[in-house]
C-alpha positions as CSV (number, residue, x, y, z in Angstrom):
1,M,-20.2,-3.3,19.6
2,N,-19.1,0.2,20.0
3,Y,-20.2,2.3,17.3
4,R,-17.5,5.4,18.0
5,F,-15.4,4.3,15.2
6,I,-18.6,5.5,13.0
7,L,-16.9,9.0,13.1
8,P,-13.4,9.0,12.1
9,F,-14.8,6.2,8.9
10,L,-17.9,9.1,8.1
11,L,-14.9,12.1,8.1
12,T,-12.8,9.8,5.5
13,L,-15.6,8.9,3.4
14,F,-16.5,13.0,3.0
15,I,-12.5,13.8,2.5
16,I,-12.5,11.0,-0.5
17,S,-15.9,12.6,-1.6
18,S,-14.4,15.9,-2.3
19,P,-13.7,16.6,-6.0
20,C,-10.4,15.8,-7.4
21,L,-8.6,18.1,-9.9
22,L,-5.2,17.6,-11.6
23,A,-3.0,20.4,-12.2
24,G,-1.2,19.0,-15.2
25,E,-2.1,18.7,-18.5
26,D,-3.6,15.0,-20.3
27,N,-1.1,12.7,-20.1
28,P,-2.2,8.8,-21.5
29,H,0.7,7.4,-19.4
30,V,-0.6,8.2,-16.0
31,S,-0.3,4.3,-14.4
32,P,2.0,2.3,-12.5
33,L,3.8,0.8,-15.7
34,Y,5.6,4.2,-16.7
35,F,5.9,6.1,-13.8
36,G,8.4,5.7,-10.3
37,P,7.4,2.6,-8.0
38,N,6.1,4.8,-5.4
39,A,3.4,6.7,-7.5
40,L,0.7,4.5,-6.8
41,P,1.7,0.9,-5.7
42,V,-0.4,-1.5,-4.9
43,P,-1.4,-0.8,-1.2
44,D,-0.4,-3.5,1.1
45,M,-3.4,-5.5,2.3
46,L,-4.7,-5.6,5.8
47,D,-4.8,-9.1,7.8
48,G,-8.2,-8.8,9.0
49,T,-6.9,-7.4,12.6
50,L,-5.6,-4.3,13.6
51,H,-3.2,-2.8,15.9
52,S,-3.9,-2.8,19.4
53,R,-0.8,-0.6,20.3
54,L,0.4,2.5,18.7
55,Y,2.8,1.2,16.3
56,G,5.3,3.2,14.3
57,E,7.6,1.5,11.2
58,L,10.6,2.8,9.6
59,A,12.0,1.2,6.8
60,L,14.5,1.5,3.7
61,D,13.0,0.7,0.3
62,F,15.2,-0.6,-2.5
63,H,13.3,-1.1,-6.1
64,A,15.0,-2.5,-9.1
65,G,13.4,-1.6,-12.2
66,Y,13.3,-3.7,-15.2
67,Y,14.9,-1.2,-17.3
68,G,18.1,-0.6,-15.0
69,D,16.9,2.0,-13.1
70,L,17.5,2.4,-9.3
71,T,15.1,3.8,-6.6
72,E,16.2,4.0,-3.1
73,T,13.4,5.1,-0.5
74,I,12.8,6.2,3.5
75,F,9.3,4.8,4.1
76,A,7.6,5.3,7.3
77,K,4.5,4.2,8.9
78,V,2.4,4.7,12.1
79,N,-0.8,3.1,13.2
80,I,-2.9,4.6,15.9
81,P,-5.5,3.3,18.1
82,L,-8.8,5.1,18.2
83,F,-11.1,5.1,21.1
84,T,-10.7,1.2,21.2
85,P,-8.4,-1.3,19.5
86,R,-11.5,-2.0,16.6
87,V,-10.4,1.3,14.9
88,N,-7.2,2.6,13.8
89,L,-5.8,5.7,12.1
90,S,-3.0,4.4,9.7
91,L,-0.9,7.0,8.1
92,W,2.1,6.0,6.0
93,M,4.4,7.7,3.1
94,P,7.5,7.5,0.7
95,V,9.0,10.2,3.0
96,I,11.7,10.8,0.2
97,E,13.5,8.6,-3.1
98,F,16.3,9.1,-4.8
99,F,16.4,7.8,-8.2
100,D,18.7,7.1,-11.0
101,N,17.7,6.6,-14.5
102,T,18.9,4.8,-17.4
103,P,18.6,5.6,-21.3
104,A,16.3,2.3,-21.4
105,S,14.3,3.4,-18.5
106,L,14.3,7.4,-19.9
107,A,13.1,5.8,-23.1
108,H,10.2,3.5,-21.6
109,Q,8.9,6.3,-19.3
110,D,8.1,8.7,-22.4
111,S,8.1,11.6,-19.8
112,E,7.8,15.8,-20.4
113,K,11.2,16.0,-19.2
114,R,14.0,13.7,-19.0
115,K,16.2,13.6,-15.5
116,D,19.0,11.2,-15.2
117,K,18.8,10.9,-11.8
118,G,17.4,13.1,-8.6
119,Y,15.2,13.4,-5.4
120,T,11.3,13.8,-4.5
121,I,9.1,13.7,-1.8
122,G,6.6,11.2,-1.9
123,N,2.8,11.0,-1.3
124,V,1.0,10.9,2.4
125,Y,-1.9,8.0,2.8
126,I,-4.4,8.3,5.4
127,S,-6.7,5.7,6.2
128,T,-9.5,4.7,8.6
129,D,-9.2,1.1,9.6
130,I,-12.1,-0.7,11.1
131,Q,-12.4,-4.2,12.6
132,V,-16.2,-4.8,12.0
133,L,-16.0,-8.4,12.7
134,K,-13.8,-10.2,14.9
135,Q,-13.1,-14.5,14.8
136,A,-15.2,-16.8,16.4
137,R,-15.8,-20.5,15.7
138,I,-17.4,-20.1,12.2
139,R,-17.1,-16.4,12.4
140,P,-14.1,-14.8,10.2
141,D,-12.4,-11.6,11.2
142,I,-13.7,-8.9,8.6
143,T,-11.8,-5.5,8.4
144,I,-12.9,-2.7,6.2
145,R,-10.3,0.7,5.2
146,A,-11.1,4.1,3.5
147,A,-7.9,5.6,2.3
148,V,-6.8,9.2,0.9
149,I,-4.1,9.4,-1.2
150,T,-2.6,13.2,-0.9
151,A,-1.3,14.6,-4.1
152,S,2.4,15.7,-2.1
153,G,4.4,14.0,-4.1
154,D,6.1,15.9,-6.8
155,N,7.9,15.4,-10.3
156,D,5.1,14.2,-12.2
157,E,7.2,15.8,-15.2
158,Y,9.5,13.5,-14.6
159,A,7.3,10.7,-14.3
160,R,8.0,10.1,-10.2
161,Y,4.4,10.7,-9.0
162,Y,0.8,11.5,-10.5
163,D,0.4,15.3,-9.7
164,A,-3.1,14.4,-8.8
165,P,-4.9,13.0,-5.3
166,G,-6.6,9.6,-5.2
167,Y,-8.7,7.2,-2.8
168,F,-9.5,3.4,-2.1
169,F,-11.7,1.4,-0.1
170,D,-11.2,-2.5,1.0
171,A,-12.3,-5.1,2.7
172,S,-9.9,-8.1,4.0
173,I,-12.0,-11.3,5.2
174,A,-9.5,-13.5,7.0
175,K,-9.6,-16.9,9.1
176,S,-7.1,-18.9,11.1
177,I,-6.3,-22.4,11.6
178,G,-5.0,-22.9,14.9
179,F,-2.0,-25.5,15.4
180,D,-1.3,-27.4,19.1
181,H,2.5,-26.4,18.6
182,R,4.9,-24.9,20.8
183,F,6.3,-23.5,17.6
184,F,3.7,-23.4,15.2
185,K,0.7,-21.3,16.1
186,D,-1.6,-21.1,13.2
187,L,-2.2,-20.5,9.6
188,R,-4.2,-17.2,8.4
189,F,-5.9,-17.1,4.9
190,V,-7.3,-13.7,3.9
191,L,-9.5,-12.2,0.8
192,N,-9.1,-9.1,-0.3
193,G,-11.0,-6.6,-2.6
194,G,-11.8,-2.9,-3.0
195,F,-11.9,0.0,-5.0
196,L,-9.0,2.5,-6.0
197,C,-9.4,5.8,-7.8
198,W,-7.2,8.1,-8.9
199,Q,-7.3,11.2,-11.3
200,T,-5.6,11.1,-14.6
201,S,-6.6,14.5,-16.0
202,Q,-8.7,17.9,-15.4
203,T,-11.8,16.0,-16.3
204,V,-11.1,12.1,-16.1
205,Q,-10.4,9.7,-13.5
206,N,-9.4,6.1,-13.7
207,D,-11.2,3.9,-11.7
208,A,-10.0,0.4,-10.5
209,W,-11.4,-3.0,-8.8
210,M,-8.8,-4.4,-6.1
211,Y,-8.1,-7.9,-5.5
212,G,-5.7,-9.8,-3.2
213,L,-5.2,-13.4,-1.6
214,M,-2.9,-13.9,1.5
215,A,-1.5,-16.9,3.4
216,K,-0.3,-16.1,6.5
217,L,2.0,-18.3,9.0
218,T,2.3,-17.3,12.4
219,T,4.8,-18.5,14.8
220,S,6.1,-17.8,18.5
221,V,9.1,-16.1,17.0
222,F,8.1,-14.8,13.3
223,D,5.0,-14.0,11.0
224,L,5.4,-15.4,7.2
225,S,3.1,-14.1,4.8
226,C,2.8,-14.7,1.2
227,T,0.6,-12.4,-1.0
228,W,-0.9,-12.2,-4.7
229,Q,-2.8,-8.8,-5.3
230,G,-3.1,-6.0,-7.7
231,Y,-6.0,-3.3,-9.0
232,N,-7.3,-3.4,-12.3
233,G,-7.8,0.2,-14.3
234,W,-10.6,0.4,-17.0
235,Q,-8.2,2.6,-19.0
236,K,-5.8,0.1,-19.9
237,N,-2.6,1.9,-20.6
238,G,-0.5,0.0,-18.3
239,D,-2.9,0.6,-15.1
240,M,-3.2,-3.2,-14.2
241,P,-0.5,-3.6,-11.3
242,M,-0.2,-7.3,-10.4
243,T,2.7,-8.6,-7.8
244,V,3.8,-11.3,-5.5
245,K,5.2,-10.1,-1.6
246,V,7.0,-12.4,0.5
247,D,7.0,-10.9,3.8
248,I,8.8,-11.8,7.4
249,R,8.6,-10.1,10.8
250,Y,10.2,-10.9,13.7
251,N,7.0,-10.7,16.0
252,R,8.4,-10.9,20.0
253,G,8.8,-8.0,22.3
254,C,8.5,-4.1,21.3
255,F,10.8,-3.7,18.4
256,R,9.6,-5.7,15.0
257,P,12.8,-5.9,12.5
258,L,10.9,-6.7,8.8
259,F,11.5,-7.8,5.7
260,Q,9.6,-7.8,2.2
261,F,10.1,-8.9,-1.2
262,E,7.9,-7.8,-3.8
263,H,8.0,-8.7,-7.6
264,G,5.8,-7.2,-10.2
265,L,4.4,-9.5,-12.3
266,R,2.3,-7.0,-14.6
267,D,2.9,-3.2,-15.1
268,Y,4.8,-2.8,-12.2
269,P,8.1,-3.1,-13.5
270,Y,10.5,-3.3,-10.2
271,N,11.6,-5.9,-7.7
272,H,11.0,-4.6,-4.6
273,F,13.0,-5.2,-1.4
274,R,12.4,-3.6,1.9
275,L,14.4,-3.8,5.2
276,G,12.9,-2.1,8.2
277,L,12.3,-2.1,12.0
278,G,9.0,-1.6,13.6
279,Y,7.9,-1.0,17.2
280,A,5.1,-1.5,19.2
281,F,4.9,1.4,22.0
């Protein structure tokens, strides 16, 4: 096993263990239930594998809020193999969002200030992803991830982004069942668990445990996955988002068109549609 992946992982741990400070005042509603859809969404799960080639993705997100509000976002992501295909440096970001509120959504947010519509820059996420084990006859795929959430997002006074950083750790355990078929390749099951933290005031942070289950069907043309996941905070102030996602991606060639739909079941009052294009270099 190549142990050079330990260095980027330890560097990530050092960064996320640094103290987190919140610029704003105490706010009992610093949770996904009351903020915009990009403030702290449920992170997409790893499926137990990593990218062996440099991979970039650009997408348009459309969030239809349960209170009539709309958010359109340009989303970007890149996965960079480091030293070995068993380690990725991943960066992703809602580059810019355009939001349009309604009287009902403004009343629900109960924010410091009210703004009918506008735009804002999002948070940058940086993670080190490591393939700990690769699947064998009995052994599963296991990936671990350590991620930093920057405080680059703004407009916390309008309940768009938290004016605070955060971090999370998680692990995915996966096993595939192969098919002897020309079209259907395999069916994969993934179990995910982890820990997520974000600052809610100058002296208080919210800690949450993460969970998720995924079923992924791989064919000779596309990948189709269904995911149930979320995280549970301790403050019980709308900090327990739970979602279901359906994701379909074309998996042949360098270009990878994709479509995703996400529905908020609890503490995430949005339907999320994503249409994007990935490219494997």
